TIVEXBA-746074 format. One record per atom (N, C-alpha, C): x, y, z. Coordinates in nm, 4 decimals, m for minus. Atoms other than C-alpha are relative to their C-alpha. Layout:
<pts>
pt X:X Y:Y Z:Z
...
</pts>
This chain:
<pts>
pt X:0.1338 Y:m0.0879 Z:m0.0192
pt X:m0.0943 Y:0.9349 Z:m5.1097
pt X:m0.0803 Y:m0.1457 Z:0.0661
pt X:0.0416 Y:0.1847 Z:m0.1068
pt X:m0.1783 Y:0.5199 Z:m4.9554
pt X:0.0951 Y:0.0261 Z:0.1074
pt X:m0.1146 Y:m0.0105 Z:m0.0692
pt X:0.1177 Y:0.5446 Z:m4.7554
pt X:m0.0533 Y:0.1109 Z:0.1310
pt X:0.0313 Y:m0.0324 Z:m0.0995
pt X:m0.0148 Y:0.8425 Z:m4.5713
pt X:m0.1536 Y:m0.0286 Z:0.0357
pt X:0.1446 Y:0.0406 Z:m0.0705
pt X:m0.3772 Y:0.7215 Z:m4.5454
pt X:m0.0073 Y:m0.0777 Z:0.0777
pt X:m0.0362 Y:0.1319 Z:m0.0965
pt X:m0.2581 Y:0.3867 Z:m4.4163
pt X:0.0474 Y:0.0766 Z:0.1398
pt X:m0.0961 Y:m0.1499 Z:m0.1079
pt X:m0.0460 Y:0.6287 Z:m4.1594
pt X:m0.1383 Y:0.0380 Z:0.1125
pt X:0.0734 Y:m0.0443 Z:m0.0449
pt X:m0.3567 Y:0.7903 Z:m4.0827
pt X:m0.1433 Y:m0.1069 Z:0.0807
pt X:0.0995 Y:0.1122 Z:0.0041
pt X:m0.5866 Y:0.4843 Z:m4.0340
pt X:0.0559 Y:m0.0937 Z:0.1157
pt X:m0.1158 Y:0.0900 Z:m0.1207
pt X:m0.3167 Y:0.2804 Z:m3.8412
pt X:m0.0203 Y:0.1094 Z:0.1348
pt X:m0.0257 Y:m0.0608 Z:m0.1136
pt X:m0.2995 Y:0.5542 Z:m3.5768
pt X:m0.1135 Y:0.0328 Z:0.0570
pt X:0.1347 Y:0.0318 Z:m0.0390
pt X:m0.6845 Y:0.5716 Z:m3.5255
pt X:m0.0526 Y:m0.1117 Z:0.0339
pt X:0.0221 Y:0.1065 Z:m0.0745
pt X:m0.7198 Y:0.2410 Z:m3.4688
pt X:0.0822 Y:m0.0314 Z:0.0994
pt X:m0.0757 Y:0.0345 Z:m0.1074
pt X:m0.4301 Y:0.2021 Z:m3.2108
pt X:m0.0345 Y:0.0923 Z:0.1022
pt X:0.0609 Y:m0.1057 Z:m0.0896
pt X:m0.5450 Y:0.5093 Z:m3.0551
pt X:m0.1033 Y:m0.0236 Z:0.0963
pt X:0.2014 Y:0.0020 Z:m0.0457
pt X:m0.9088 Y:0.3959 Z:m2.9967
pt X:0.0557 Y:m0.1639 Z:0.1004
pt X:m0.0248 Y:0.1055 Z:m0.0782
pt X:m0.7768 Y:0.1056 Z:m2.8249
pt X:0.0360 Y:0.0256 Z:0.1814
pt X:m0.0847 Y:m0.0542 Z:m0.1471
pt X:m0.5847 Y:0.3150 Z:m2.5017
pt X:m0.1613 Y:0.0510 Z:0.0620
pt X:0.0856 Y:m0.0985 Z:m0.0919
pt X:m0.9189 Y:0.4856 Z:m2.4437
pt X:m0.1515 Y:m0.0980 Z:0.0812
pt X:0.0794 Y:0.0679 Z:m0.0752
pt X:m1.1506 Y:0.3852 Z:m2.1811
pt X:m0.1845 Y:m0.0331 Z:m0.0631
pt X:0.1267 Y:m0.0123 Z:0.0004
pt X:m1.4908 Y:0.2593 Z:m2.2184
pt X:m0.1266 Y:0.0571 Z:0.0401
pt X:0.0685 Y:m0.0924 Z:m0.0690
pt X:m1.6667 Y:0.4628 Z:m1.9883
pt X:0.0617 Y:0.0910 Z:0.0720
pt X:m0.0322 Y:m0.1181 Z:m0.0387
pt X:m1.6560 Y:0.8201 Z:m1.8821
pt X:m0.0700 Y:0.0053 Z:0.0464
pt X:0.1084 Y:m0.0731 Z:m0.0313
pt X:m1.8799 Y:0.9666 Z:m1.6424
pt X:0.1005 Y:0.0781 Z:0.0982
pt X:m0.0378 Y:m0.1068 Z:m0.1091
pt X:m1.7627 Y:1.2876 Z:m1.4941
pt X:m0.1210 Y:0.0710 Z:0.0550
pt X:0.1013 Y:0.0114 Z:m0.0884
pt X:m1.9493 Y:1.4082 Z:m1.2280
pt X:0.0236 Y:0.1362 Z:0.0694
pt X:0.0069 Y:m0.1041 Z:m0.0617
pt X:m1.9736 Y:1.7595 Z:m1.0959
pt X:m0.0829 Y:0.0822 Z:0.0788
pt X:0.0946 Y:m0.0040 Z:m0.0569
pt X:m2.0806 Y:1.8551 Z:m0.7651
pt X:0.0541 Y:0.2008 Z:0.0518
pt X:m0.0148 Y:m0.1174 Z:m0.0474
pt X:m2.1321 Y:2.2226 Z:m0.6381
pt X:m0.0998 Y:0.0763 Z:0.0897
pt X:0.0649 Y:0.0010 Z:m0.1124
pt X:m2.2177 Y:2.3270 Z:m0.2799
pt X:0.0129 Y:0.1806 Z:0.0418
pt X:m0.0039 Y:m0.1045 Z:m0.0521
pt X:m2.3591 Y:2.7077 Z:m0.2261
pt X:m0.0808 Y:0.0418 Z:0.1310
pt X:0.0909 Y:m0.0803 Z:m0.1420
pt X:m2.5092 Y:2.9457 Z:0.0505
pt X:0.1221 Y:m0.0068 Z:0.0767
pt X:m0.0108 Y:m0.0204 Z:m0.1771
pt X:m2.4690 Y:2.8722 Z:0.4561
pt X:0.1304 Y:m0.1110 Z:m0.0052
pt X:m0.1082 Y:0.0866 Z:m0.0091
pt X:m2.2750 Y:2.5361 Z:0.3669
pt X:0.1454 Y:0.0493 Z:m0.0329
pt X:m0.1244 Y:m0.0610 Z:0.1255
pt X:m2.0256 Y:2.6890 Z:0.0998
pt X:0.0966 Y:0.0852 Z:0.1748
pt X:m0.0563 Y:m0.1727 Z:m0.1086
pt X:m1.9972 Y:2.9962 Z:0.3806
pt X:0.0189 Y:m0.0124 Z:0.1350
pt X:m0.0479 Y:0.0688 Z:m0.0989
pt X:m1.9423 Y:2.7529 Z:0.6696
pt X:0.1219 Y:m0.0107 Z:m0.0098
pt X:m0.1426 Y:0.0591 Z:0.0313
pt X:m1.6306 Y:2.6188 Z:0.5168
pt X:0.1194 Y:0.0863 Z:m0.0378
pt X:m0.0917 Y:m0.0703 Z:0.0141
pt X:m1.4815 Y:2.9269 Z:0.4596
pt X:0.0381 Y:0.0604 Z:m0.1537
pt X:0.0516 Y:m0.0813 Z:0.1343
pt X:m1.5520 Y:3.0315 Z:0.0857
pt X:m0.1421 Y:0.0046 Z:m0.1031
pt X:0.1548 Y:m0.0286 Z:0.0525
pt X:m1.8346 Y:3.1168 Z:m0.1373
pt X:m0.0454 Y:m0.1112 Z:m0.1046
pt X:0.0575 Y:0.1154 Z:0.0881
pt X:m1.9003 Y:2.8168 Z:m0.3568
pt X:0.1747 Y:m0.1294 Z:0.0166
pt X:m0.0975 Y:0.1288 Z:m0.0044
pt X:m1.6924 Y:2.4634 Z:m0.3603
pt X:m0.0514 Y:m0.0417 Z:m0.0769
pt X:0.0227 Y:0.1084 Z:0.1034
pt X:m1.7041 Y:2.2679 Z:m0.6268
pt X:0.0993 Y:m0.1486 Z:m0.0160
pt X:m0.0333 Y:0.1789 Z:0.0013
pt X:m1.5754 Y:1.8941 Z:m0.6393
pt X:m0.0358 Y:m0.0491 Z:m0.1357
pt X:m0.0309 Y:0.0486 Z:0.1182
pt X:m1.5251 Y:1.7203 Z:m0.9924
pt X:0.0483 Y:m0.1420 Z:0.0560
pt X:m0.0072 Y:0.1174 Z:m0.0291
pt X:m1.5052 Y:1.3656 Z:m1.0138
pt X:m0.0295 Y:m0.0842 Z:m0.1556
pt X:m0.0086 Y:0.0242 Z:0.1366
pt X:m1.4159 Y:1.1800 Z:m1.3429
pt X:0.0533 Y:m0.1628 Z:0.0409
pt X:m0.0214 Y:0.0910 Z:0.0395
pt X:m1.4499 Y:0.8181 Z:m1.3786
pt X:0.0292 Y:m0.1112 Z:m0.1104
pt X:m0.0684 Y:0.0043 Z:0.1085
pt X:m1.2974 Y:0.6303 Z:m1.6213
pt X:m0.0328 Y:m0.1942 Z:m0.0265
pt X:0.0716 Y:0.0669 Z:0.0214
pt X:m1.4230 Y:0.2421 Z:m1.7323
pt X:0.0748 Y:m0.0660 Z:m0.0827
pt X:m0.0594 Y:0.1340 Z:0.0938
pt X:m1.2106 Y:m0.0648 Z:m1.9018
pt X:0.0062 Y:m0.0874 Z:0.0218
pt X:m0.0332 Y:0.1610 Z:m0.0410
pt X:m1.2958 Y:m0.4090 Z:m1.8753
pt X:m0.0270 Y:0.0125 Z:0.1601
pt X:0.0172 Y:0.0110 Z:m0.0573
pt X:m1.2655 Y:m0.5087 Z:m1.5626
pt X:0.1219 Y:0.1649 Z:0.1225
pt X:m0.0691 Y:m0.0534 Z:m0.0528
pt X:m1.0619 Y:m0.2079 Z:m1.4315
pt X:m0.0230 Y:0.1797 Z:0.0142
pt X:0.0990 Y:m0.1213 Z:0.0477
pt X:m1.1773 Y:0.1665 Z:m1.3624
pt X:0.0801 Y:0.1023 Z:0.0502
pt X:m0.0468 Y:m0.1411 Z:m0.0969
pt X:m0.9935 Y:0.5104 Z:m1.2199
pt X:m0.0383 Y:0.1087 Z:0.0070
pt X:0.0540 Y:m0.1191 Z:m0.0706
pt X:m1.1453 Y:0.7506 Z:m1.0184
pt X:0.0345 Y:0.1130 Z:0.0268
pt X:m0.0503 Y:m0.0691 Z:m0.0582
pt X:m1.0042 Y:1.0682 Z:m0.9694
pt X:m0.1121 Y:0.1407 Z:0.0219
pt X:0.1249 Y:m0.0913 Z:m0.1144
pt X:m1.1737 Y:1.3419 Z:m0.7300
pt X:0.1131 Y:0.0801 Z:m0.0119
pt X:m0.0747 Y:m0.1437 Z:m0.0188
pt X:m1.0614 Y:1.7182 Z:m0.7266
pt X:m0.0859 Y:0.0777 Z:0.0595
pt X:0.1185 Y:m0.1334 Z:m0.0952
pt X:m1.2085 Y:1.9700 Z:m0.4622
pt X:0.0738 Y:0.0843 Z:0.0816
pt X:m0.0669 Y:m0.0747 Z:m0.1054
pt X:m1.0587 Y:2.2095 Z:m0.3385
pt X:0.1675 Y:m0.0296 Z:m0.0132
pt X:m0.0577 Y:0.0235 Z:m0.0080
pt X:m0.7459 Y:2.1397 Z:m0.2045
pt X:0.0475 Y:m0.1659 Z:m0.0017
pt X:m0.0268 Y:0.0846 Z:m0.0311
pt X:m0.7904 Y:1.7814 Z:m0.2255
pt X:0.0070 Y:m0.0473 Z:m0.1388
pt X:0.0214 Y:0.0984 Z:0.1916
pt X:m0.6612 Y:1.5699 Z:m0.5902
pt X:0.0533 Y:m0.1444 Z:0.0412
pt X:m0.0558 Y:0.1535 Z:m0.0135
pt X:m0.6922 Y:1.1624 Z:m0.4924
pt X:m0.0482 Y:m0.0710 Z:m0.1425
pt X:0.0115 Y:0.1157 Z:0.0746
pt X:m0.7031 Y:0.8639 Z:m0.7494
pt X:m0.0128 Y:m0.0790 Z:0.0573
pt X:0.0502 Y:0.1134 Z:m0.0230
pt X:m0.8227 Y:0.5773 Z:m0.6941
pt X:m0.0232 Y:m0.1376 Z:m0.0984
pt X:0.0390 Y:0.0623 Z:0.1105
pt X:m0.8062 Y:0.2648 Z:m0.9379
pt X:m0.0312 Y:m0.1098 Z:0.0552
pt X:0.0956 Y:0.1069 Z:m0.0274
pt X:m1.0166 Y:m0.0176 Z:m0.8962
pt X:0.0407 Y:m0.1392 Z:m0.1152
pt X:m0.0583 Y:0.0923 Z:0.0671
pt X:m0.8687 Y:m0.3745 Z:m1.0371
pt X:m0.1132 Y:m0.1073 Z:0.0667
pt X:0.1369 Y:0.1214 Z:m0.0447
pt X:m1.2018 Y:m0.6567 Z:m1.0086
pt X:0.1052 Y:m0.1263 Z:m0.0096
pt X:m0.0638 Y:0.0274 Z:0.0293
pt X:m0.9726 Y:m0.8612 Z:m1.1629
pt X:0.1235 Y:m0.0910 Z:0.0977
pt X:m0.0819 Y:0.0468 Z:m0.1326
pt X:m0.6866 Y:m0.8607 Z:m0.8751
pt X:m0.0464 Y:0.0261 Z:0.1110
pt X:0.0789 Y:m0.0309 Z:m0.1185
pt X:m0.9519 Y:m0.7708 Z:m0.6101
pt X:0.1296 Y:0.0870 Z:0.1023
pt X:m0.1066 Y:m0.0927 Z:m0.0535
pt X:m0.7159 Y:m0.4707 Z:m0.5386
pt X:m0.0750 Y:0.1934 Z:m0.0249
pt X:0.0375 Y:m0.2131 Z:m0.0083
pt X:m0.7959 Y:m0.0716 Z:m0.4609
pt X:0.1339 Y:0.0577 Z:0.0039
pt X:m0.0951 Y:m0.0905 Z:0.0204
pt X:m0.5367 Y:0.1551 Z:m0.5537
pt X:m0.0157 Y:0.1698 Z:0.0762
pt X:0.0603 Y:m0.1433 Z:m0.0094
pt X:m0.5430 Y:0.5043 Z:m0.3656
pt X:0.1485 Y:0.0735 Z:m0.0035
pt X:m0.1179 Y:m0.0850 Z:0.0500
pt X:m0.3104 Y:0.7619 Z:m0.5037
pt X:m0.0182 Y:0.1291 Z:0.0518
pt X:0.0109 Y:m0.1500 Z:m0.0104
pt X:m0.2640 Y:1.1167 Z:m0.3263
pt X:0.0739 Y:0.0475 Z:0.0017
pt X:m0.0846 Y:m0.0220 Z:0.0774
pt X:m0.1159 Y:1.3028 Z:m0.4998
pt X:0.0685 Y:0.1582 Z:0.1062
pt X:m0.1125 Y:m0.1364 Z:m0.0147
pt X:m0.0400 Y:1.6001 Z:m0.2633
pt X:0.1421 Y:m0.0685 Z:0.1557
pt X:m0.0838 Y:0.0614 Z:m0.0828
pt X:0.1436 Y:1.3303 Z:m0.0173
pt X:0.0981 Y:m0.0765 Z:m0.0604
pt X:m0.0736 Y:0.0762 Z:0.1544
pt X:0.2692 Y:1.1529 Z:m0.3575
pt X:0.0494 Y:m0.1166 Z:0.1277
pt X:0.0422 Y:0.1505 Z:m0.0420
pt X:0.1638 Y:0.8175 Z:m0.1504
pt X:m0.0597 Y:m0.1030 Z:m0.0392
pt X:0.0707 Y:0.0961 Z:0.0299
pt X:0.0328 Y:0.5156 Z:m0.2623
pt X:m0.0853 Y:m0.0938 Z:0.0961
pt X:0.0433 Y:0.0840 Z:m0.0876
pt X:m0.2275 Y:0.2876 Z:m0.0690
pt X:m0.0917 Y:m0.1119 Z:m0.0803
pt X:0.0754 Y:0.1200 Z:0.0752
pt X:m0.2935 Y:m0.0786 Z:m0.1664
pt X:m0.0833 Y:m0.0412 Z:0.0803
pt X:0.1256 Y:0.0339 Z:m0.0980
pt X:m0.6010 Y:m0.2275 Z:m0.0251
pt X:m0.0448 Y:m0.1424 Z:m0.0708
pt X:0.0318 Y:0.1536 Z:0.0296
pt X:m0.7196 Y:m0.5846 Z:m0.0578
pt X:m0.0815 Y:m0.0704 Z:0.0854
pt X:0.0996 Y:0.0711 Z:m0.0752
pt X:m1.0247 Y:m0.7688 Z:0.0615
pt X:0.0382 Y:m0.1201 Z:0.1019
pt X:m0.0289 Y:0.1074 Z:m0.0451
pt X:m0.7948 Y:m1.0095 Z:0.2430
pt X:0.0011 Y:0.0372 Z:0.1439
pt X:m0.0025 Y:m0.0635 Z:m0.1406
pt X:m0.8913 Y:m1.0118 Z:0.6349
pt X:0.0770 Y:m0.0829 Z:0.0993
pt X:m0.1407 Y:0.0936 Z:m0.1422
pt X:m0.6317 Y:m1.1242 Z:0.9100
pt X:m0.0518 Y:m0.1095 Z:0.0592
pt X:m0.0214 Y:0.1315 Z:m0.0405
pt X:m0.6363 Y:m1.4703 Z:1.0514
pt X:m0.0769 Y:0.0238 Z:0.0846
pt X:0.1120 Y:0.0321 Z:m0.1411
pt X:m0.8938 Y:m1.5579 Z:1.3131
pt X:m0.0980 Y:0.0857 Z:m0.0204
pt X:0.0884 Y:m0.0954 Z:0.0230
pt X:m1.1119 Y:m1.2549 Z:1.1974
pt X:m0.1495 Y:m0.0785 Z:m0.0977
pt X:0.0907 Y:0.0305 Z:0.1199
pt X:m1.3470 Y:m1.4730 Z:0.9393
pt X:m0.0458 Y:m0.1057 Z:0.1506
pt X:0.0155 Y:0.0734 Z:m0.1186
pt X:m1.3741 Y:m1.7525 Z:1.2442
pt X:m0.1039 Y:0.0671 Z:0.1123
pt X:0.1020 Y:m0.0428 Z:m0.1007
pt X:m1.4851 Y:m1.5060 Z:1.5183
pt X:m0.1308 Y:0.0624 Z:m0.0530
pt X:0.1240 Y:m0.0642 Z:0.0452
pt X:m1.7313 Y:m1.3539 Z:1.3202
pt X:m0.0992 Y:m0.0886 Z:m0.0435
pt X:0.0678 Y:0.0841 Z:m0.0044
pt X:m1.8853 Y:m1.6681 Z:1.2535
pt X:m0.0530 Y:m0.0855 Z:0.1183
pt X:0.0491 Y:0.0756 Z:m0.1813
pt X:m1.8983 Y:m1.8022 Z:1.6205
pt X:m0.1030 Y:0.1193 Z:0.0360
pt X:0.1260 Y:m0.0935 Z:m0.0314
pt X:m2.0667 Y:m1.4512 Z:1.6601
pt X:m0.1307 Y:0.0133 Z:m0.0617
pt X:0.0876 Y:m0.0065 Z:0.0984
pt X:m2.2993 Y:m1.4300 Z:1.3808
pt X:m0.0831 Y:m0.1265 Z:0.0278
pt X:0.0441 Y:0.1234 Z:0.0420
pt X:m2.3468 Y:m1.8000 Z:1.3850
pt X:m0.0899 Y:m0.0500 Z:m0.1481
pt X:0.0654 Y:0.0666 Z:0.1323
pt X:m2.4922 Y:m2.0275 Z:1.1097
pt X:m0.1243 Y:0.0726 Z:m0.0807
pt X:0.1781 Y:m0.0885 Z:0.0625
pt X:m2.7585 Y:m1.8598 Z:0.8647
pt X:m0.0257 Y:m0.1200 Z:m0.1090
pt X:0.1206 Y:0.0762 Z:0.1483
pt X:m2.9989 Y:m2.1016 Z:0.6165
pt X:m0.0723 Y:0.1221 Z:0.0048
pt X:0.0849 Y:m0.0609 Z:0.0664
pt X:m3.1748 Y:m1.9660 Z:0.3794
pt X:m0.0121 Y:m0.0687 Z:m0.0978
pt X:0.0422 Y:0.0574 Z:0.1592
pt X:m3.3794 Y:m2.0927 Z:0.0693
pt X:m0.0944 Y:0.1146 Z:m0.0739
pt X:0.0950 Y:m0.1031 Z:0.0825
pt X:m3.5332 Y:m1.9302 Z:m0.2157
pt X:m0.1150 Y:m0.0979 Z:m0.0444
pt X:0.0637 Y:0.0717 Z:0.0945
pt X:m3.8462 Y:m2.0604 Z:m0.3521
pt X:m0.0825 Y:0.0671 Z:m0.1386
pt X:0.0888 Y:m0.0525 Z:0.1060
pt X:m4.0567 Y:m1.9419 Z:m0.6960
pt X:m0.1617 Y:0.0007 Z:0.0567
pt X:0.1044 Y:m0.0201 Z:m0.0450
pt X:m4.3483 Y:m1.7600 Z:m0.5770
pt X:m0.1466 Y:0.0042 Z:m0.1163
pt X:0.0734 Y:0.0434 Z:0.1400
pt X:m4.5371 Y:m1.8406 Z:m0.8869
pt X:m0.0426 Y:0.0967 Z:m0.0702
pt X:0.0616 Y:m0.1529 Z:0.0682
pt X:m4.6045 Y:m1.4863 Z:m1.0526
pt X:0.0460 Y:m0.0266 Z:m0.1411
</pts>
């Protein structure tokens, strides 16, 4: 009996580790004229976002489109998975060389100050 209880408790403890911290499910339905213009009576899109620590996964399902986006804040990356084409696109915020210098030349230097208002 103790072995069975220990096995169940260990399974419950370790399965809780792999779950997301926050899960948000968002469903959007378009009816009427907008849906009729697109060729269908009802259009429905479901977006599920799972967040665990500094990583998140967003699954978008709507009609023929099925896309997943994985965001990793620590690695500063976004990976977009397209299931229809079976492709993965990795994006990172690195600018091509010379773009930052050109943007600074156009914008010029920006000076700003912050002061308390006394409220």
